[in-house]
N, CA, C, O and the ligand as a Tripos MOL2 file, in Angstrom:
@<TRIPOS>MOLECULE
protein
  293   291    74     0     0
PROTEIN
NO_CHARGES

@<TRIPOS>ATOM
      1 N           0.9480   12.5910   -4.9790 N.3       1 MET1
      2 CA          1.9260   11.5030   -5.0720 C.3       1 MET1
      3 C           1.6380   10.6490   -6.2970 C.2       1 MET1
      4 O           0.4980   10.2400   -6.5150 O.2       1 MET1
      5 N           2.6340   10.3850   -7.0740 N.am      2 ARG2
      6 CA          2.4570    9.5070   -8.2290 C.3       2 ARG2
      7 C           2.9720    8.1150   -7.8870 C.2       2 ARG2
      8 O           4.1800    7.8760   -7.8730 O.2       2 ARG2
      9 N           2.0530    7.2040   -7.6130 N.am      3 ARG3
     10 CA          2.4600    5.8580   -7.2410 C.3       3 ARG3
     11 C           2.4250    4.9530   -8.4470 C.2       3 ARG3
     12 O           1.4560    4.9430   -9.2050 O.2       3 ARG3
     13 N           3.4690    4.2090   -8.6170 N.am      4 LYS4
     14 CA          3.5480    3.3060   -9.7530 C.3       4 LYS4
     15 C           4.1970    2.0040   -9.3210 C.2       4 LYS4
     16 O           5.1690    2.0020   -8.5660 O.2       4 LYS4
     17 N           3.6480    0.8930   -9.8080 N.am      5 CYS5
     18 CA          4.2250   -0.4060   -9.4820 C.3       5 CYS5
     19 C           5.5900   -0.5520  -10.1470 C.2       5 CYS5
     20 O           5.7190   -0.2940  -11.3430 O.2       5 CYS5
     21 N           6.6200   -0.9660   -9.3860 N.am      6 PRO6
     22 CA          7.9650   -1.1100   -9.9600 C.3       6 PRO6
     23 C           8.0650   -2.2860  -10.9180 C.2       6 PRO6
     24 O           9.0280   -2.3760  -11.6790 O.2       6 PRO6
     25 N           7.0970   -3.1830  -10.8970 N.am      7 LYS7
     26 CA          7.1640   -4.3660  -11.7430 C.3       7 LYS7
     27 C           6.3940   -4.1740  -13.0440 C.2       7 LYS7
     28 O           6.9450   -4.3410  -14.1320 O.2       7 LYS7
     29 N           5.1030   -3.8200  -12.9210 N.am      8 CYS8
     30 CA          4.2790   -3.7560  -14.1260 C.3       8 CYS8
     31 C           3.9390   -2.3250  -14.5300 C.2       8 CYS8
     32 O           3.3660   -2.0990  -15.5950 O.2       8 CYS8
     33 N           4.2890   -1.3610  -13.6830 N.am      9 GLY9
     34 CA          4.0370    0.0260  -14.0520 C.3       9 GLY9
     35 C           2.6100    0.4830  -13.8170 C.2       9 GLY9
     36 O           2.2540    1.6140  -14.1500 O.2       9 GLY9
     37 N           1.7970   -0.3820  -13.2480 N.am     10 SER10
     38 CA          0.4100   -0.0150  -12.9930 C.3      10 SER10
     39 C           0.3250    1.0950  -11.9530 C.2      10 SER10
     40 O           1.1550    1.1940  -11.0490 O.2      10 SER10
     41 N          -0.6930    1.9180  -12.1080 N.am     11 LYS11
     42 CA         -0.8970    2.9640  -11.1100 C.3      11 LYS11
     43 C          -1.9300    2.5520  -10.0760 C.2      11 LYS11
     44 O          -2.2840    3.3320   -9.1920 O.2      11 LYS11
     45 N          -2.4070    1.3310  -10.1920 N.am     12 LYS12
     46 CA         -3.3800    0.8500   -9.2030 C.3      12 LYS12
     47 C          -2.6470    0.3220   -7.9760 C.2      12 LYS12
     48 O          -2.7300   -0.8580   -7.6360 O.2      12 LYS12
     49 N          -1.9440    1.2080   -7.3400 N.am     13 VAL13
     50 CA         -1.1500    0.8630   -6.1630 C.3      13 VAL13
     51 C          -1.8550    1.3980   -4.9300 C.2      13 VAL13
     52 O          -2.1950    2.5790   -4.8570 O.2      13 VAL13
     53 N          -2.0680    0.5300   -3.9740 N.am     14 VAL14
     54 CA         -2.7420    0.9680   -2.7500 C.3      14 VAL14
     55 C          -1.8810    0.6530   -1.5390 C.2      14 VAL14
     56 O          -0.9870   -0.1910   -1.5870 O.2      14 VAL14
     57 N          -2.1700    1.3450   -0.4670 N.am     15 GLU15
     58 CA         -1.4430    1.1680    0.7690 C.3      15 GLU15
     59 C          -1.9060   -0.1060    1.4700 C.2      15 GLU15
     60 O          -3.0900   -0.4410    1.4430 O.2      15 GLU15
     61 N          -0.9710   -0.8110    2.0950 N.am     16 ILE16
     62 CA         -1.3260   -1.9660    2.9080 C.3      16 ILE16
     63 C          -1.4470   -1.5010    4.3590 C.2      16 ILE16
     64 O          -0.5140   -0.9350    4.9290 O.2      16 ILE16
     65 N          -2.6010   -1.7490    4.9300 N.am     17 MET17
     66 CA         -2.8700   -1.3070    6.2890 C.3      17 MET17
     67 C          -2.6620   -2.4590    7.2620 C.2      17 MET17
     68 O          -3.2580   -3.5250    7.1110 O.2      17 MET17
     69 N          -1.8190   -2.2390    8.2530 N.am     18 TYR18
     70 CA         -1.5620   -3.2700    9.2580 C.3      18 TYR18
     71 C          -2.1840   -2.9050   10.5900 C.2      18 TYR18
     72 O          -2.5000   -1.7460   10.8630 O.2      18 TYR18
     73 N          -2.3460   -3.9050   11.3910 N.am     19 GLY19
     74 CA         -2.8760   -3.6710   12.7300 C.3      19 GLY19
     75 C          -4.3730   -3.4280   12.7000 C.2      19 GLY19
     76 O          -5.0590   -3.7480   11.7290 O.2      19 GLY19
     77 N          -4.8480   -2.8660   13.7670 N.am     20 LEU20
     78 CA         -6.2700   -2.6050   13.8580 C.3      20 LEU20
     79 C          -6.6460   -1.4230   12.9790 C.2      20 LEU20
     80 O          -5.8970   -0.4510   12.8740 O.2      20 LEU20
     81 N          -7.7990   -1.5110   12.3570 N.am     21 PRO21
     82 CA         -8.2470   -0.3700   11.5430 C.3      21 PRO21
     83 C          -8.4430    0.8540   12.4180 C.2      21 PRO21
     84 O          -8.6840    0.7330   13.6190 O.2      21 PRO21
     85 N          -8.3430    2.0120   11.8300 N.am     22 PRO22
     86 CA         -8.5420    3.2430   12.6100 C.3      22 PRO22
     87 C          -9.9780    3.3600   13.1050 C.2      22 PRO22
     88 O         -10.8710    2.6390   12.6590 O.2      22 PRO22
     89 N         -10.1720    4.2590   14.0110 N.am     23 MET23
     90 CA        -11.5080    4.4880   14.5470 C.3      23 MET23
     91 C         -12.4470    5.0040   13.4630 C.2      23 MET23
     92 O         -12.0330    5.5830   12.4580 O.2      23 MET23
     93 N         -13.7320    4.7660   13.7180 N.am     24 GLY24
     94 CA        -14.7190    5.3180   12.7960 C.3      24 GLY24
     95 C         -15.0320    4.3850   11.6550 C.2      24 GLY24
     96 O         -14.4790    3.2880   11.5650 O.2      24 GLY24
     97 N         -15.9050    4.8130   10.7970 N.am     25 ASP25
     98 CA        -16.3610    3.9760    9.6910 C.3      25 ASP25
     99 C         -15.7630    4.3620    8.3460 C.2      25 ASP25
    100 O         -16.0010    3.6970    7.3380 O.2      25 ASP25
    101 N         -14.9940    5.4270    8.3390 N.am     26 GLN26
    102 CA        -14.4550    5.9020    7.0590 C.3      26 GLN26
    103 C         -13.5670    4.8350    6.4120 C.2      26 GLN26
    104 O         -13.5530    4.6870    5.1900 O.2      26 GLN26
    105 N         -12.8280    4.0950    7.2440 N.am     27 TRP27
    106 CA        -11.9090    3.0980    6.6780 C.3      27 TRP27
    107 C         -12.6650    2.0000    5.9480 C.2      27 TRP27
    108 O         -12.1680    1.4440    4.9680 O.2      27 TRP27
    109 N         -13.8780    1.6820    6.4280 N.am     28 LYS28
    110 CA        -14.6560    0.6470    5.7380 C.3      28 LYS28
    111 C         -15.0350    1.1020    4.3410 C.2      28 LYS28
    112 O         -15.0030    0.3350    3.3790 O.2      28 LYS28
    113 N         -15.3930    2.3640    4.2630 N.am     29 LYS29
    114 CA        -15.7390    2.9460    2.9600 C.3      29 LYS29
    115 C         -14.4970    2.9340    2.0520 C.2      29 LYS29
    116 O         -14.5680    2.5670    0.8790 O.2      29 LYS29
    117 N         -13.3850    3.3390    2.6200 N.am     30 ASP30
    118 CA        -12.1460    3.3630    1.8420 C.3      30 ASP30
    119 C         -11.7650    1.9600    1.3900 C.2      30 ASP30
    120 O         -11.2740    1.7650    0.2780 O.2      30 ASP30
    121 N         -12.0010    0.9770    2.2740 N.am     31 LEU31
    122 CA        -11.6840   -0.4010    1.9140 C.3      31 LEU31
    123 C         -12.5880   -0.8730    0.7720 C.2      31 LEU31
    124 O         -12.1300   -1.5180   -0.1720 O.2      31 LEU31
    125 N         -13.8650   -0.5430    0.8730 N.am     32 ASP32
    126 CA        -14.8030   -0.9010   -0.1820 C.3      32 ASP32
    127 C         -14.4030   -0.2840   -1.5140 C.2      32 ASP32
    128 O         -14.5600   -0.8900   -2.5750 O.2      32 ASP32
    129 N         -13.8880    0.9210   -1.4330 N.am     33 GLU33
    130 CA        -13.5170    1.6210   -2.6590 C.3      33 GLU33
    131 C         -12.1190    1.2370   -3.1280 C.2      33 GLU33
    132 O         -11.6330    1.7370   -4.1420 O.2      33 GLU33
    133 N         -11.4810    0.3470   -2.3790 N.am     34 GLY34
    134 CA        -10.1780   -0.1390   -2.8090 C.3      34 GLY34
    135 C          -9.0440    0.8290   -2.5980 C.2      34 GLY34
    136 O          -8.0330    0.7780   -3.2980 O.2      34 GLY34
    137 N          -9.2110    1.7200   -1.6250 N.am     35 LYS35
    138 CA         -8.1430    2.6880   -1.3910 C.3      35 LYS35
    139 C          -6.9740    2.0780   -0.6320 C.2      35 LYS35
    140 O          -5.8620    2.6060   -0.6570 O.2      35 LYS35
    141 N          -7.2330    0.9590    0.0450 N.am     36 PHE36
    142 CA         -6.1280    0.2490    0.6700 C.3      36 PHE36
    143 C          -6.5240   -1.2110    0.8440 C.2      36 PHE36
    144 O          -7.6790   -1.5740    0.6230 O.2      36 PHE36
    145 N          -5.5740   -2.0420    1.2360 N.am     37 VAL37
    146 CA         -5.8650   -3.4400    1.5300 C.3      37 VAL37
    147 C          -5.4240   -3.7280    2.9550 C.2      37 VAL37
    148 O          -4.5480   -3.0530    3.4950 O.2      37 VAL37
    149 N          -6.0360   -4.7310    3.5540 N.am     38 LEU38
    150 CA         -5.6690   -5.0850    4.9130 C.3      38 LEU38
    151 C          -4.5380   -6.1090    4.8920 C.2      38 LEU38
    152 O          -4.6230   -7.1210    4.1950 O.2      38 LEU38
    153 N          -3.4820   -5.8450    5.6560 N.am     39 GLY39
    154 CA         -2.3260   -6.7190    5.6480 C.3      39 GLY39
    155 C          -2.2500   -7.6360    6.8540 C.2      39 GLY39
    156 O          -1.2920   -8.3980    6.9870 O.2      39 GLY39
    157 N          -3.2250   -7.5800    7.7240 N.am     40 GLY40
    158 CA         -3.1990   -8.4170    8.9120 C.3      40 GLY40
    159 C          -2.7030   -7.6490   10.1130 C.2      40 GLY40
    160 O          -2.2740   -6.5000   10.0080 O.2      40 GLY40
    161 N          -2.7700   -8.3110   11.2690 N.am     41 CYS41
    162 CA         -2.4820   -7.5760   12.4930 C.3      41 CYS41
    163 C          -1.0800   -7.8390   13.0060 C.2      41 CYS41
    164 O          -0.6570   -7.2160   13.9790 O.2      41 CYS41
    165 N          -0.3470   -8.7500   12.3720 N.am     42 CYS42
    166 CA          1.0050   -9.0370   12.8290 C.3      42 CYS42
    167 C           1.9850   -8.1420   12.0920 C.2      42 CYS42
    168 O           2.2380   -8.3210   10.9000 O.2      42 CYS42
    169 N           2.5250   -7.1880   12.8060 N.am     43 VAL43
    170 CA          3.4000   -6.2150   12.1760 C.3      43 VAL43
    171 C           4.8530   -6.5390   12.4780 C.2      43 VAL43
    172 O           5.2290   -6.7100   13.6380 O.2      43 VAL43
    173 N           5.6570   -6.6240   11.4530 N.am     44 THR44
    174 CA          7.0940   -6.8210   11.6320 C.3      44 THR44
    175 C           7.8230   -5.6310   11.0330 C.2      44 THR44
    176 O           7.2060   -4.7000   10.5160 O.2      44 THR44
    177 N           9.1220   -5.6790   11.1110 N.am     45 ASN45
    178 CA          9.8910   -4.5570   10.5840 C.3      45 ASN45
    179 C          10.1480   -4.6510    9.0920 C.2      45 ASN45
    180 O          10.7150   -3.7430    8.4850 O.2      45 ASN45
    181 N           9.7170   -5.7790    8.5020 N.am     46 HIS46
    182 CA          9.9720   -5.8930    7.0720 C.3      46 HIS46
    183 C           8.7040   -6.1620    6.2740 C.2      46 HIS46
    184 O           8.7270   -6.8660    5.2640 O.2      46 HIS46
    185 N           7.6320   -5.6090    6.7280 N.am     47 ASP47
    186 CA          6.3960   -5.7350    5.9680 C.3      47 ASP47
    187 C           6.3960   -4.7650    4.7980 C.2      47 ASP47
    188 O           6.8350   -3.6220    4.9260 O.2      47 ASP47
    189 N           5.9060   -5.2240    3.6710 N.am     48 PRO48
    190 CA          5.7600   -4.2760    2.5620 C.3      48 PRO48
    191 C           4.6650   -3.2720    2.8800 C.2      48 PRO48
    192 O           3.7600   -3.5490    3.6670 O.2      48 PRO48
    193 N           4.7530   -2.1320    2.2740 N.am     49 LYS49
    194 CA          3.8140   -1.0660    2.5970 C.3      49 LYS49
    195 C           2.8150   -0.8520    1.4590 C.2      49 LYS49
    196 O           1.7550   -0.2600    1.6640 O.2      49 LYS49
    197 N           3.1450   -1.3240    0.2860 N.am     50 TRP50
    198 CA          2.3240   -1.0320   -0.8780 C.3      50 TRP50
    199 C           1.9630   -2.3060   -1.6370 C.2      50 TRP50
    200 O           2.6930   -3.2960   -1.6040 O.2      50 TRP50
    201 N           0.8450   -2.2590   -2.3070 N.am     51 TYR51
    202 CA          0.3170   -3.4280   -2.9950 C.3      51 TYR51
    203 C          -0.1850   -3.0190   -4.3680 C.2      51 TYR51
    204 O          -0.9190   -2.0410   -4.5120 O.2      51 TYR51
    205 N           0.2240   -3.7870   -5.3800 N.am     52 CYS52
    206 CA         -0.2350   -3.5150   -6.7470 C.3      52 CYS52
    207 C          -1.4440   -4.3920   -7.0460 C.2      52 CYS52
    208 O          -1.3680   -5.6180   -6.9600 O.2      52 CYS52
    209 N          -2.5450   -3.7640   -7.3930 N.am     53 LYS53
    210 CA         -3.7670   -4.5220   -7.6630 C.3      53 LYS53
    211 C          -3.7160   -5.2460   -9.0010 C.2      53 LYS53
    212 O          -4.4950   -6.1720   -9.2260 O.2      53 LYS53
    213 N          -2.8380   -4.8540   -9.8730 N.am     54 ASP54
    214 CA         -2.7780   -5.4890  -11.1930 C.3      54 ASP54
    215 C          -1.9490   -6.7580  -11.1850 C.2      54 ASP54
    216 O          -2.3510   -7.7500  -11.7930 O.2      54 ASP54
    217 N          -0.7990   -6.7600  -10.5110 N.am     55 CYS55
    218 CA          0.0490   -7.9450  -10.5330 C.3      55 CYS55
    219 C           0.2400   -8.5520   -9.1500 C.2      55 CYS55
    220 O           1.0150   -9.4950   -8.9870 O.2      55 CYS55
    221 N          -0.4620   -8.0170   -8.1520 N.am     56 SER56
    222 CA         -0.4380   -8.5490   -6.7800 C.3      56 SER56
    223 C           0.9330   -8.4740   -6.1230 C.2      56 SER56
    224 O           1.2030   -9.1890   -5.1570 O.2      56 SER56
    225 N           1.7740   -7.6330   -6.6310 N.am     57 LEU57
    226 CA          3.0940   -7.4680   -6.0310 C.3      57 LEU57
    227 C           2.9970   -6.6050   -4.7720 C.2      57 LEU57
    228 O           2.3220   -5.5770   -4.7520 O.2      57 LEU57
    229 N           3.6810   -7.0480   -3.7400 N.am     58 GLU58
    230 CA          3.7940   -6.2290   -2.5360 C.3      58 GLU58
    231 C           5.2130   -5.6970   -2.4800 C.2      58 GLU58
    232 O           6.1690   -6.4480   -2.6730 O.2      58 GLU58
    233 N           5.3520   -4.4310   -2.2220 N.am     59 PHE59
    234 CA          6.6890   -3.8480   -2.3660 C.3      59 PHE59
    235 C           6.8900   -2.6380   -1.4710 C.2      59 PHE59
    236 O           5.9340   -2.0770   -0.9330 O.2      59 PHE59
    237 N           8.1390   -2.2480   -1.3210 N.am     60 TYR60
    238 CA          8.6020   -1.0850   -0.5790 C.3      60 TYR60
    239 C           8.1410   -1.0660    0.8700 C.2      60 TYR60
    240 O           6.9520   -0.9440    1.1650 O.2      60 TYR60
    241 N           9.0710   -1.1850    1.7230 N.am     61 LYS61
    242 CA          8.7560   -0.9960    3.1270 C.3      61 LYS61
    243 C           8.4190    0.4540    3.3760 C.2      61 LYS61
    244 O           8.7290    1.3370    2.5770 O.2      61 LYS61
    245 N           7.7750    0.6760    4.5070 N.am     62 LEU62
    246 CA          7.4390    2.0540    4.8780 C.3      62 LEU62
    247 C           8.7070    2.9070    4.9450 C.2      62 LEU62
    248 O           9.6630    2.5610    5.6390 O.2      62 LEU62
    249 N           8.7000    3.9950    4.2360 N.am     63 GLY63
    250 CA          9.8260    4.9150    4.2710 C.3      63 GLY63
    251 C          11.0170    4.4570    3.4610 C.2      63 GLY63
    252 O          12.0990    5.0330    3.5770 O.2      63 GLY63
    253 N          10.8420    3.4270    2.6360 N.am     64 GLU64
    254 CA         11.9700    2.9180    1.8610 C.3      64 GLU64
    255 C          11.7110    2.9330    0.3640 C.2      64 GLU64
    256 O          12.1110    2.0170   -0.3540 O.2      64 GLU64
    257 N          11.0560    3.9550   -0.0890 N.am     65 ILE65
    258 CA         10.8360    4.0790   -1.5280 C.3      65 ILE65
    259 C          12.0890    4.6790   -2.1610 C.2      65 ILE65
    260 O          12.4730    5.8010   -1.8330 O.2      65 ILE65
    261 N          12.7210    3.9430   -3.0560 N.am     66 PRO66
    262 CA         13.9560    4.4700   -3.6500 C.3      66 PRO66
    263 C          13.6670    5.6850   -4.5320 C.2      66 PRO66
    264 O          12.6270    5.7480   -5.1860 O.2      66 PRO66
    265 N          14.5820    6.6420   -4.5470 N.am     67 PRO67
    266 CA         14.3600    7.8760   -5.3190 C.3      67 PRO67
    267 C          14.1100    7.5970   -6.7920 C.2      67 PRO67
    268 O          13.3490    8.3140   -7.4420 O.2      67 PRO67
    269 N          14.7480    6.5520   -7.3230 N.am     68 GLU68
    270 CA         14.5910    6.2680   -8.7460 C.3      68 GLU68
    271 C          13.1940    5.7780   -9.0990 C.2      68 GLU68
    272 O          12.8410    5.7020  -10.2760 O.2      68 GLU68
    273 N          12.3890    5.4400   -8.0750 N.am     69 ALA69
    274 CA         11.0200    5.0270   -8.3470 C.3      69 ALA69
    275 C          10.1730    6.1960   -8.8410 C.2      69 ALA69
    276 O           9.1360    6.0090   -9.4780 O.2      69 ALA69
    277 N          10.6360    7.3950   -8.5330 N.am     70 GLY70
    278 CA          9.9440    8.5600   -9.0570 C.3      70 GLY70
    279 C           8.6520    8.9250   -8.3440 C.2      70 GLY70
    280 O           7.8450    9.6960   -8.8630 O.2      70 GLY70
    281 N           8.4620    8.3800   -7.1740 N.am     71 TRP71
    282 CA          7.2700    8.7500   -6.4130 C.3      71 TRP71
    283 C           7.5220   10.1060   -5.7790 C.2      71 TRP71
    284 O           8.6140   10.3770   -5.2790 O.2      71 TRP71
    285 N           6.5330   10.9320   -5.8030 N.am     72 ASN72
    286 CA          6.6660   12.2320   -5.1540 C.3      72 ASN72
    287 C           6.2140   12.1470   -3.7110 C.2      72 ASN72
    288 O           5.0900   12.5170   -3.3720 O.2      72 ASN72
    289 N           7.0900   11.6630   -2.8800 N.am     73 THR73
    290 CA          6.6990   11.5280   -1.4830 C.3      73 THR73
    291 C           7.2910   12.6620   -0.6570 C.2      73 THR73
    292 O           7.0730   12.7240    0.5530 O.2      73 THR73
    293 ZN          2.1650   -4.3290  -10.6330 Zn       74 ZN74
@<TRIPOS>BOND
     1     1     2 1
     2     2     3 1
     3     3     4 2
     4     3     5 am
     5     5     6 1
     6     6     7 1
     7     7     8 2
     8     7     9 am
     9     9    10 1
    10    10    11 1
    11    11    12 2
    12    11    13 am
    13    13    14 1
    14    14    15 1
    15    15    16 2
    16    15    17 am
    17    17    18 1
    18    18    19 1
    19    19    20 2
    20    19    21 am
    21    21    22 1
    22    22    23 1
    23    23    24 2
    24    23    25 am
    25    25    26 1
    26    26    27 1
    27    27    28 2
    28    27    29 am
    29    29    30 1
    30    30    31 1
    31    31    32 2
    32    31    33 am
    33    33    34 1
    34    34    35 1
    35    35    36 2
    36    35    37 am
    37    37    38 1
    38    38    39 1
    39    39    40 2
    40    39    41 am
    41    41    42 1
    42    42    43 1
    43    43    44 2
    44    43    45 am
    45    45    46 1
    46    46    47 1
    47    47    48 2
    48    47    49 am
    49    49    50 1
    50    50    51 1
    51    51    52 2
    52    51    53 am
    53    53    54 1
    54    54    55 1
    55    55    56 2
    56    55    57 am
    57    57    58 1
    58    58    59 1
    59    59    60 2
    60    59    61 am
    61    61    62 1
    62    62    63 1
    63    63    64 2
    64    63    65 am
    65    65    66 1
    66    66    67 1
    67    67    68 2
    68    67    69 am
    69    69    70 1
    70    70    71 1
    71    71    72 2
    72    71    73 am
    73    73    74 1
    74    74    75 1
    75    75    76 2
    76    75    77 am
    77    77    78 1
    78    78    79 1
    79    79    80 2
    80    79    81 am
    81    81    82 1
    82    82    83 1
    83    83    84 2
    84    83    85 am
    85    85    86 1
    86    86    87 1
    87    87    88 2
    88    87    89 am
    89    89    90 1
    90    90    91 1
    91    91    92 2
    92    91    93 am
    93    93    94 1
    94    94    95 1
    95    95    96 2
    96    95    97 am
    97    97    98 1
    98    98    99 1
    99    99   100 2
   100    99   101 am
   101   101   102 1
   102   102   103 1
   103   103   104 2
   104   103   105 am
   105   105   106 1
   106   106   107 1
   107   107   108 2
   108   107   109 am
   109   109   110 1
   110   110   111 1
   111   111   112 2
   112   111   113 am
   113   113   114 1
   114   114   115 1
   115   115   116 2
   116   115   117 am
   117   117   118 1
   118   118   119 1
   119   119   120 2
   120   119   121 am
   121   121   122 1
   122   122   123 1
   123   123   124 2
   124   123   125 am
   125   125   126 1
   126   126   127 1
   127   127   128 2
   128   127   129 am
   129   129   130 1
   130   130   131 1
   131   131   132 2
   132   131   133 am
   133   133   134 1
   134   134   135 1
   135   135   136 2
   136   135   137 am
   137   137   138 1
   138   138   139 1
   139   139   140 2
   140   139   141 am
   141   141   142 1
   142   142   143 1
   143   143   144 2
   144   143   145 am
   145   145   146 1
   146   146   147 1
   147   147   148 2
   148   147   149 am
   149   149   150 1
   150   150   151 1
   151   151   152 2
   152   151   153 am
   153   153   154 1
   154   154   155 1
   155   155   156 2
   156   155   157 am
   157   157   158 1
   158   158   159 1
   159   159   160 2
   160   159   161 am
   161   161   162 1
   162   162   163 1
   163   163   164 2
   164   163   165 am
   165   165   166 1
   166   166   167 1
   167   167   168 2
   168   167   169 am
   169   169   170 1
   170   170   171 1
   171   171   172 2
   172   171   173 am
   173   173   174 1
   174   174   175 1
   175   175   176 2
   176   175   177 am
   177   177   178 1
   178   178   179 1
   179   179   180 2
   180   179   181 am
   181   181   182 1
   182   182   183 1
   183   183   184 2
   184   183   185 am
   185   185   186 1
   186   186   187 1
   187   187   188 2
   188   187   189 am
   189   189   190 1
   190   190   191 1
   191   191   192 2
   192   191   193 am
   193   193   194 1
   194   194   195 1
   195   195   196 2
   196   195   197 am
   197   197   198 1
   198   198   199 1
   199   199   200 2
   200   199   201 am
   201   201   202 1
   202   202   203 1
   203   203   204 2
   204   203   205 am
   205   205   206 1
   206   206   207 1
   207   207   208 2
   208   207   209 am
   209   209   210 1
   210   210   211 1
   211   211   212 2
   212   211   213 am
   213   213   214 1
   214   214   215 1
   215   215   216 2
   216   215   217 am
   217   217   218 1
   218   218   219 1
   219   219   220 2
   220   219   221 am
   221   221   222 1
   222   222   223 1
   223   223   224 2
   224   223   225 am
   225   225   226 1
   226   226   227 1
   227   227   228 2
   228   227   229 am
   229   229   230 1
   230   230   231 1
   231   231   232 2
   232   231   233 am
   233   233   234 1
   234   234   235 1
   235   235   236 2
   236   235   237 am
   237   237   238 1
   238   238   239 1
   239   239   240 2
   240   239   241 am
   241   241   242 1
   242   242   243 1
   243   243   244 2
   244   243   245 am
   245   245   246 1
   246   246   247 1
   247   247   248 2
   248   247   249 am
   249   249   250 1
   250   250   251 1
   251   251   252 2
   252   251   253 am
   253   253   254 1
   254   254   255 1
   255   255   256 2
   256   255   257 am
   257   257   258 1
   258   258   259 1
   259   259   260 2
   260   259   261 am
   261   261   262 1
   262   262   263 1
   263   263   264 2
   264   263   265 am
   265   265   266 1
   266   266   267 1
   267   267   268 2
   268   267   269 am
   269   269   270 1
   270   270   271 1
   271   271   272 2
   272   271   273 am
   273   273   274 1
   274   274   275 1
   275   275   276 2
   276   275   277 am
   277   277   278 1
   278   278   279 1
   279   279   280 2
   280   279   281 am
   281   281   282 1
   282   282   283 1
   283   283   284 2
   284   283   285 am
   285   285   286 1
   286   286   287 1
   287   287   288 2
   288   287   289 am
   289   289   290 1
   290   290   291 1
   291   291   292 2
@<TRIPOS>SUBSTRUCTURE
     1 MET1         2 RESIDUE 1 A MET
     2 ARG2         6 RESIDUE 1 A ARG
     3 ARG3        10 RESIDUE 1 A ARG
     4 LYS4        14 RESIDUE 1 A LYS
     5 CYS5        18 RESIDUE 1 A CYS
     6 PRO6        22 RESIDUE 1 A PRO
     7 LYS7        26 RESIDUE 1 A LYS
     8 CYS8        30 RESIDUE 1 A CYS
     9 GLY9        34 RESIDUE 1 A GLY
    10 SER10       38 RESIDUE 1 A SER
    11 LYS11       42 RESIDUE 1 A LYS
    12 LYS12       46 RESIDUE 1 A LYS
    13 VAL13       50 RESIDUE 1 A VAL
    14 VAL14       54 RESIDUE 1 A VAL
    15 GLU15       58 RESIDUE 1 A GLU
    16 ILE16       62 RESIDUE 1 A ILE
    17 MET17       66 RESIDUE 1 A MET
    18 TYR18       70 RESIDUE 1 A TYR
    19 GLY19       74 RESIDUE 1 A GLY
    20 LEU20       78 RESIDUE 1 A LEU
    21 PRO21       82 RESIDUE 1 A PRO
    22 PRO22       86 RESIDUE 1 A PRO
    23 MET23       90 RESIDUE 1 A MET
    24 GLY24       94 RESIDUE 1 A GLY
    25 ASP25       98 RESIDUE 1 A ASP
    26 GLN26      102 RESIDUE 1 A GLN
    27 TRP27      106 RESIDUE 1 A TRP
    28 LYS28      110 RESIDUE 1 A LYS
    29 LYS29      114 RESIDUE 1 A LYS
    30 ASP30      118 RESIDUE 1 A ASP
    31 LEU31      122 RESIDUE 1 A LEU
    32 ASP32      126 RESIDUE 1 A ASP
    33 GLU33      130 RESIDUE 1 A GLU
    34 GLY34      134 RESIDUE 1 A GLY
    35 LYS35      138 RESIDUE 1 A LYS
    36 PHE36      142 RESIDUE 1 A PHE
    37 VAL37      146 RESIDUE 1 A VAL
    38 LEU38      150 RESIDUE 1 A LEU
    39 GLY39      154 RESIDUE 1 A GLY
    40 GLY40      158 RESIDUE 1 A GLY
    41 CYS41      162 RESIDUE 1 A CYS
    42 CYS42      166 RESIDUE 1 A CYS
    43 VAL43      170 RESIDUE 1 A VAL
    44 THR44      174 RESIDUE 1 A THR
    45 ASN45      178 RESIDUE 1 A ASN
    46 HIS46      182 RESIDUE 1 A HIS
    47 ASP47      186 RESIDUE 1 A ASP
    48 PRO48      190 RESIDUE 1 A PRO
    49 LYS49      194 RESIDUE 1 A LYS
    50 TRP50      198 RESIDUE 1 A TRP
    51 TYR51      202 RESIDUE 1 A TYR
    52 CYS52      206 RESIDUE 1 A CYS
    53 LYS53      210 RESIDUE 1 A LYS
    54 ASP54      214 RESIDUE 1 A ASP
    55 CYS55      218 RESIDUE 1 A CYS
    56 SER56      222 RESIDUE 1 A SER
    57 LEU57      226 RESIDUE 1 A LEU
    58 GLU58      230 RESIDUE 1 A GLU
    59 PHE59      234 RESIDUE 1 A PHE
    60 TYR60      238 RESIDUE 1 A TYR
    61 LYS61      242 RESIDUE 1 A LYS
    62 LEU62      246 RESIDUE 1 A LEU
    63 GLY63      250 RESIDUE 1 A GLY
    64 GLU64      254 RESIDUE 1 A GLU
    65 ILE65      258 RESIDUE 1 A ILE
    66 PRO66      262 RESIDUE 1 A PRO
    67 PRO67      266 RESIDUE 1 A PRO
    68 GLU68      270 RESIDUE 1 A GLU
    69 ALA69      274 RESIDUE 1 A ALA
    70 GLY70      278 RESIDUE 1 A GLY
    71 TRP71      282 RESIDUE 1 A TRP
    72 ASN72      286 RESIDUE 1 A ASN
    73 THR73      290 RESIDUE 1 A THR
    74 ZN74       293 GROUP 0 **** ****
């Protein structure tokens, strides 16, 4: 998947994880390595799914990446 920020074009885009972290310790390692960010435990239907580490933009709801964004999902 080629993830790119729609605002600044950065590829440092990570997934925002909501709710409780998954079982096991792997997620802690992934969090340390910056593979995702924690979005909190309150989940609504309009939470952004992705986060740009360069410009702090949160964008695209889950399953709502527009085709013109060019992500290979
Ligand atoms: Zn950005």
